[in-house]
N, C-alpha and C positions, 0 to 999 in steps of 0.2 A: 108760513115760511117753511120751505123744504129743508130737510136736514143736510148736513155736509156730506159730500161724496167725492171719491176720486174720479167719478165718471160724469158728474153733473156739477156745473158751477153757476153761481149767481153773478150776474153782470148787467149793468145798465138797466136795472129794474126788471130783469127777466132771467130765465134759466136757459143754459146752453149745454150742449155736449162739451165736456171739458176740453179746453185747448182749441175750440173751433168756433165758427160763427153759426153753427146749426142750432136753431132754437129747439128746446126740449119738446115743445108742443108739436113740432114737425115729426119727431120720432114717436111721440105718443099716438098721433093720428095714424102713422104708418103701421105701428104695432096693432092698434085697435082694428085697422082694416085688414089684418091678417098678412101683412107683408112679412116675408122672411127676413131674418137678420142679414142674410147674404144680399138680398135685394136692397135692403136699407143701406148697407155699405156701398153697394154698387151705385145707388142713386145719390148718395152723399159721401163720397170717398174722403172728404175733408174730416170726417169723424176720426179717421186714422187707422182703425183696425177692427176686425170682427170681434175680438175680445172686448173692445170698448163698447160696441153695439150691444153685446150680451150684458155687459155691466150696466148700461143704461136701462135695458129692458128689466133687469133684475131690480134696479132702483125703482122703476115704475111699479113693478109688482109688489115690492116691499112697502110702498107708501101710497096705497090706492086712494085714501081719503084726501091726502095732501095734493095728489096729482089731480083728482077730480076738482078740487077747489081751485087749483092753479088754472086748469083748463076753462073753468067758468069765468075766472078773472080775465083770461086772455080773450074770451068771447065778448065779455063786457067791454073791454078796451077796444076791440075791433068795432063793436057797435057804436061806441062813443066817437071813434075816429071817423066812421062813416057819416055820423050825424054832423060832425064838425067840418068835414070835407066832402060834401056831396059830389058824387060823380054823375055825369049825364046818365039818364036811365038806360039808354041803349048800351053804354059801356058797362054799367053795373050788371045788366042782364047777361052780357057776354062773359064777364068775369065769373058770375055765379054758375052759368052753364059749364064753363071750363072746370071750375072747382068740383062740380057734381060729376062731370065726366071722369076727372082724375080719381075721385073717390070710388066711383063705380069700377073703373079700370083696375084699381089697386085691390079690389075685393075679389077679382076673378083670377 
């Protein structure tokens, strides 16, 4: 379990940017891909402010082990969801290509 923070809140079995519907793992991935805080705010304006983005990034940096465990839990949950709700292979391939393209685009 992640510690309390004014920037990150626990809700519905997950963690979110406080006061928003933006999942913490979305911001973790953006940060790990080298996205600037300004770009993150531009991509997810519902976070609210640049100061809040920096607060979330600080939270991520202060709790590396907990964040890593949370990200592994999210990946496991995604894999379980895929197993329980199989998509047609061609749709799954398109989705995975799009996710890879987004990841590559965010790194440049």
